[in-house]
N, C-alpha and C positions, 0 to 999 in steps of 0.2 A: 503494500500499500504506499504510495506515495504522498508526502505531506504538501499541503498548499504552500506556494511560494511567495505568497502576499506578504508574510512577515519578514522575508528577506528585502524586499523591495522597499518596504517602510524603514528596516533597520539600516538599510544603505543610505536612503535619504537623510536620516538622522546623523549617521556617522561622515557623510560629506558635508554636512552643514557645520562640522567642528565639534560636535557632542563626543564625549570619552565613555563609552558603554562599559567598560571594563568591570565597573563595580556591579554593573546588573548582571554581568554574566561570572562573576566569580574570580576576573582576572586580578592579575597584582603586577606591580612595577612597570606598568605602561607609561612611557613618556608622554608628556604635552604634546599634541599635535598643532602644526601651523594652521592657520586659516586656509581653506582651500581658495584656488585662484580664479575659479570662475563660480557663477551663480549657484546657489544651492537647488533651486529650482530645477536645474539640468538633471540632478539627480533622479528626478521622477520620470524622466523620459528616456526613451533609447533612440538612437539615430534611425530615421525611417529606413525600414528594409530595403525600399527601392533605390535610396542613395546608396545604400552598401553594395547592393547586388548589381548595381547599372553604373558603374564608375566608367567613364568613357575611356578608350585607349589613349595613351599618353599624347600621341600624335593626332588624334582623329580630329579632321578637319581645322588642323594648325598648320602652319607654314611658320619656319624659324627664321627670324630677323638675323642677319650676320651684325655683330655689334650689340650695343646697349649693355644694360647693367642690372643686376638684381642684387636684393638684400634678404638674406636668410637670417633670422633670429634663433637663439637657443639660450637655454637657462644658465650656462656657465662657460666660462673661458677655459683655455686648454691647462691642464697641468704639464704635459709632455710635449716636447717638440721635435726632437731627433728622431729620425725614423725608427730606429732600434727600440724607443721607448713609447711609441704610440701605441695605445691599449683602448681607451673609453671611446664609446660613441662618438662623443663630442670631437674628440682628437681627430677620428676618421673623418668626420665632417669638415672640420678646419683644414686638414693637411691633404685629403685626397687629390686636391687639384695640383699639389705640388709633388707628392710621392705617388710612385707606380709599382705595383708588384710585377715579379718575374712572370707570373701567370695569372688569368682571370679565370673564373667559373662558368661552366654551362649549366643550364637548367636541370640536366639530369645528375649534377655533382661532379661530373669530371671536369679535369682542368683543360684550358687552352691557352696557346702561347701568346704573349704580350711582348715583353722586354727580350724574354728568351723565345728561341724558336721551337725547341724540345726538350724534353726530359726523358732520358733512357734509363731504364730500371733494370739492374743486374743483380737478380735474386742470389744467385749463386756464390757472386762476389761481394755480395753485400754493398753494393755501390749504385749510387744514383749519378747520372753526368748530365749538367746543364749546358746547353748550347744555347750562347748569345746571338741576338742580333749584330750587325757589325756597325750599324749606323745610330746608334742610340748614344746621347750626350747629356749631361745635365746642364741646367741653366747657367753655370758657370762656364760653360762649353768644354768642360774636361769629359773623356770618352768613358763610357762604360765598356769595361773590357775584363778580361779573366783576372788581372791583378787587383781590379777594384772590386770585382765579385767576391774574389777570396777573402779581401780584407772586410768587404761587408759581412759577410757569413761569420767571420771570426769575432767580428766586433759584437754582432749580435749574441754570438754563443757565451760571450764574456761578460756584456754589458746589458743585456734585455732581462727585464724582470720576469719575461716568459720564456727565458731560454731553455728551462727544464721541460715545459711543456713540449716545445718544437724540436730541441736538439739534444735531448737527453741520451739518444743512442748514435750520437755522431762521434765518430774517432778523430776525424781529422778532413781538411779540405784541400784539394790539391789542383793547381794549374796544369791542364794539360796541353793546352796551346792558348794562343792570344785571345781566344773566344768561347774557351770551354773548360769548364771546372767539374771535378768530381768530387763527389761527396761520399766519403768512406764511413761505413756504419760498425759499431761494435756487435750489433745484431741487426736483424730486419726490422723495418718499420713501414706498414702500408700508408702511413699518415704524412709522409715527406712532401707529396705533391699538393696536401693541403696547406701545408705550413708556408710552401714556397707561393702558393697565392694568398697568403696571409701576411701577417707582420713580419715573419721571417724572409720574406721575399720583397719587402720594400727597400729601395736603393736610395742611399746617401752618397753625396760626393766625397770622394776621398781626398780630393785636392783642397776643398772647403776644410774639412777637418786638419790636414797636414798643415795648411797655411795659418789657421786661426785656433786650432786646439779644441779640445773636448768641451768645455766650459761653453765656449761661443756656441758651438753646435746644438747645444742644449737650449739656447735660445733663438736659433737662426736656421729655418728649414732651407735645405737646399737639395732638390730633387731633379727628375727628369720629366716632370709632369708638364702640363699645357699651360699652367699658371704660376706667378711667382709672388712672394709676399712684397707688397708696397709700403704698407703702413699699418701699425699695430699700436693701439692704444689699450693697455692690458685692462680687462674686467670691462671694456666699452664696446670696442668693434677692431676688426681687422679688415682691410682692403686687398685684395689680389687683382693682379693685372694680367693681362695675355703676354704668355713668354713667346716673345717673337721669334726665339733662336729653338722652339720646340721641334724636336727630331721627326716627329711624324707630322709631315705637311698636311697629309691628307685627313687629319682627324685634329685641326688646330680648334681651339675653343672656340664655341660660337660667340661668347661675349667677349667684351672688351675689359670687362671687370666684374667682379663680385664683392660682395661685404657681407661679413659675418659679424653679427650684431649681437650682444648680451643682452637679453632681457628676461631676468630672474622671474618675474612674476607673469603669470598667464594670463590674468586679466588684463593687464598692461599690453600682453602680446596680442590679446584679442582686439583691444582698442587700436594698437598700431596696425594691424592687418587692415580692419575696417577704415582707418584713416589713410591707407596707401603709403604709411612710413615703412612698412617692411612687406615682403612679397611672400613670404612663408615663415612657417615656425617648425622648428625641428625637435621631434619628440616630446611633445606635449602629453600630459596625462590623457588617461580615456574620456574624463569628463571635458576637457578641451576639445579633443577629438571630436566628440558627440555633437557638442555645441557647435563647433565649427562647418562640421558635415551637414548638419540641419539646416545651417544658413547658406547652402550652395557652395561652399569652398572645396576646391578638390584636393585628394591626398595622393602621394606618390609613396610607394614603400618599396623596400627590399623584399626580394621574393625567399632569401634564405634565412636571415638573421632574426630571431625570434628573442623573447625573454620569457622565461618559463617560470611560473610560481608554483612551488612544489614542496611536497613532504618529504623528507627522508627519516626512514625509521632508523634511528641511529643508536640505539641501546648497547651500551657496553656493561651493563650489569647482568649476570647470569640468571637473576630471579625476576627480571622483568617480565611483564604479560606480553610485551611486544615481541619478545623471542618466540611468540607461537604465531605461524603464518595465519590462522584463521583469525587472530586478533586484529592483525594487520589489514586483511582482507575486509573485516567487519567495519574497521574505520573508514576504509575507502567507499564501502557501501553507504555509510552514514554521511557521506558528504554529498551535498547537490551541486556539484561542479559546475554543470549546465547553468544552474539558477546563479551562482557566483558569477559566472561570465557574462550573464544578461544584467545583471544588477551593477556590481561593483565594476564589471568590463563594459557596461552600457550596450551590450550586445556586439560591442566590437572585438573584444577577446574572444578566443575560441578555445576549445576542449577536445584533447585527445587522450588524456589518461597518461602518455608517455613522454619521453623526451623531446621527439620530433612532433611538430606540427603536420596535422593532416596537408598533403600536397607536396611535403618535403621528400626528396629521395630516400629519406631514412625513415621515414613513417614505415612502421611495420604493422601490415594487416593481421587481424586475427588475435590481437592482444586483449583482454579483458579491459573494457572501460571502467568497469565497477559502477554501472549507473546507477543513481540514486534509489535505494531499497531500505528503509529502515527495519522493516520486519526480518530481512536477510541478514542485516547487520546485527540484530538482536540474536537471531538464531545461531550464528557463527560465534558471538561472544558467549552463548550459553553451551555451546559443543566445546569450546576452549576451557571451559571451567569457570567463567566470568558472567554468570547471568545476572548478577547485580552491579556489573562494572567494575571499576577501579580508578584509581588517580593516576595521574603522570603530568609530564611537563611538555610544553611546546618552546623551544627556543629559537630566537631569531637574532640577528645583528641589528646594528643601531640604524636601521633603514626605515624612515618614516613611512615611506609608501606601503609598507607590508602589514602596518597596524590593523587595517580596517579586515584583510584576509584574516588574521591572527584571532580577532574577535568574532569574526562568523565561524571560522572552524571550532572554537571553544564551545559556541552554542550549538552547534550540529552535535558535536560528542556528549553533550550533555543530555541530548534526546536519548541516548542509547546507554546512560548511565557513567559515562566516562567523565570524571572530574577533571578537567584540564587548569593547569597553572600557566600562565603566560611569562615569559622570561625574556627580558632585552638585554642583551649582553654588550658590553662596550668593545671597542675594536681588539683591546688585547685579549680579552677573555674570549672573544668570538674565534679569533686567530689562533688561539693557543687551546685553552680548555675544550671548548665547545666542538671545535672542528676537528681536534684532534686526539683528546683525551677520552670524548664520548661519556657525558653521563647518561642517566637512565631519561628517557623520553626520545622525542621526536624533534627534528630540526626543520624549520620553514624558511625558504630562502627564495630569492629571486637570481635567475642566472641566466647569463646571455648563451645562446646557442646558435651554430651556424654550420657551416660545411665541415668543419672538424669535430663534429658531435661526437664521433667514436672517441677521437683523443680526449675530447672533454669528460666523457663517460667513464673513460679507462682512468683518468686522473682522479674522478669521485669516488669510484667503486672498486676498483681492483686493489685485491689485498696485497701490497708489495713489500717485498722484503726490507728495503729500504726505509720504511716507514713514512713515505710522503703522499700515500693514498689518502684522500680527505677523511675517508673513514677507516682507517688503517687500524684502528683498534677495537672498531665494532665486531660486536659478537655474533652479528647475524649473516656475515660476508660469507656464502658457500664456495668451497674450492672451484666447483664447475662452472660457477660465474665467472672466476677468475681466469679460468682455463678458456672459455669462450671469448673473452675479452683479449687475452692473450694471442689468440687466434685470430682476432680480428685484426689486432695492430701489426700482427707478423704475417698477414696474408701474401702471397706472392703478386695477386692482381687485384684489380678492383671487384670483379666478379666473386671472387673468393673472400674478400673483406665484408661485402655485404652479406653474404650467406652467414659468416660467422656474427656479423652483428645483429643479425635477426635471432639468431639462437640466443646471444646474450641478453637482447632487448626483452625478450620472451620470459627468460629467467628471472630478470631484473623487475619488470611490472607484473608478471603474470604469477610463474610459477612460485616465487618468492616472496612477491609483493613487498620489495624492499624500498619503493619511492611510488610517489603518485602525484602527478602532473595536475594540478587545479585549473590553470588557464596558461594560455599563451598570448603575450602581446607582440606586435610587430616590433622589432629591436630597430628599426632604422625608417622613419617615415617623415613626411613633410606635410603639414596642411598650408596650402597655398591659395593665391589669388589666380584667376585664369590668364594672367599675363606669362606666366612660366609654361614652358613645354619642357617635358622629360623625354628625351629620346633614348634611353638607357641610362640616365644620370644616376638616380636611386633606384627606380624600378628595374634591377639587375639582381642575379643571384651571387654577385661578388660581395666580398666584404667592405671594399671599398668603392665609395662614388667614382663615377667616370665624368669629371667636370667637362670633357669634350663635348658632352651630351645634353648639356643644359642650355636652355635659351629663352628668348622672349618671343611670342609670336608676333607676326607682321600685323 
């Protein structure tokens, strides 16, 4: 029997109006919430379905003007500038016009050439070989050749905060000839093509580094892309202008310039859009997205990158009820994830129950979505020996945007007798005790996923001897899950990798029910006016925008 969803809509409206309901539902230690940036009335409506389902093609009926400029706003400025340090969605937005990856992605999750012409995989000899184009140069006119590529790869391995994710199995880099570099591995990994289409494949000018030093590069971007930085007033705006020396003359940017402006408050962003002061706003929350779509603004989004809001059953305590698979399944059945997507996500968020969103090449058909069923949840709890429920804790980091989800999850689980305490950890506790020592309870977090989803899942759930798996000390991780993930990571080809990933995903979300995804939100999207034409700028399966393909219509 399914319970009415009216209470969730009401709860959402109150939550988004700024009220704290933790006391009503027995929560503890919830931090105060900032006022939302758009009107509370929007919480009671959803974006009209015809708007969501009939978005026009990016270039339908539009012709791109050569020249002009646009202004895109976002909520924060960049923390990182050098190519090897780029990480956040905002840094991707700011610097994708300057930095380009060696490879880009196709819709089916495979890689295609960009700065490189080919990537050869030699499974038997544990080697990948990169073949560079011979006509690429940086905005300072220095060439991209094998020496520069080796320097970039070695610098990334030594200085990037995500080096362990991308290059943990790399032994060395070798110049083969002037435009060919071999990557020698300690053991095989199927993930290298995805890493080289991601931050590990972004190229920075070695000449700029040699001439100016490391610290200078941390403040000054120098890449191969179609635009260069002209002016930057930190925490206010930056202007980028066309790189007249861009190596790919057939793909020069349409725009003469574009500006990235910082507008932290989304009410101010809404007003700026309406006044024509900005042309688009990047990664506003779902309330903002709902509001602007309902007013006829267009949305462009990346087709591969998503943020997932999900539960991880993380207990490191032998006696925890969460150690029983039936209990974990009961918790999933007790949560009306679709209602949460419709209400907290305004019908814009999507539900799949697993890491990958529907439509992703990494989505696995046949995994149990645990659709909302309170009676089934109670039945499973009784079978596990907990007919009256039990007490546990949900932990999260200091991320204000997950608070509403935490309160709603707490209320759902109370309906089946599970009394949940909400704990909000500071950064030190979150990155240490919670993520690695694993107390009794569950973890709720948001996490970005894209085309290296297997690598990310492996980092989160593979029980690794070195102790660097996110849940390394969790009591729940079975050996066969590690084996399936190891097999996916070490697969000799893409088809084998996908077969092993399907096995691992089924074990993770279905057979053992170690995690449950509540909602997917598009991880890279822009709400904008009708001046902007996206011809593959953000609406691409690549992690980095292609600023050659943004323009204004004639």
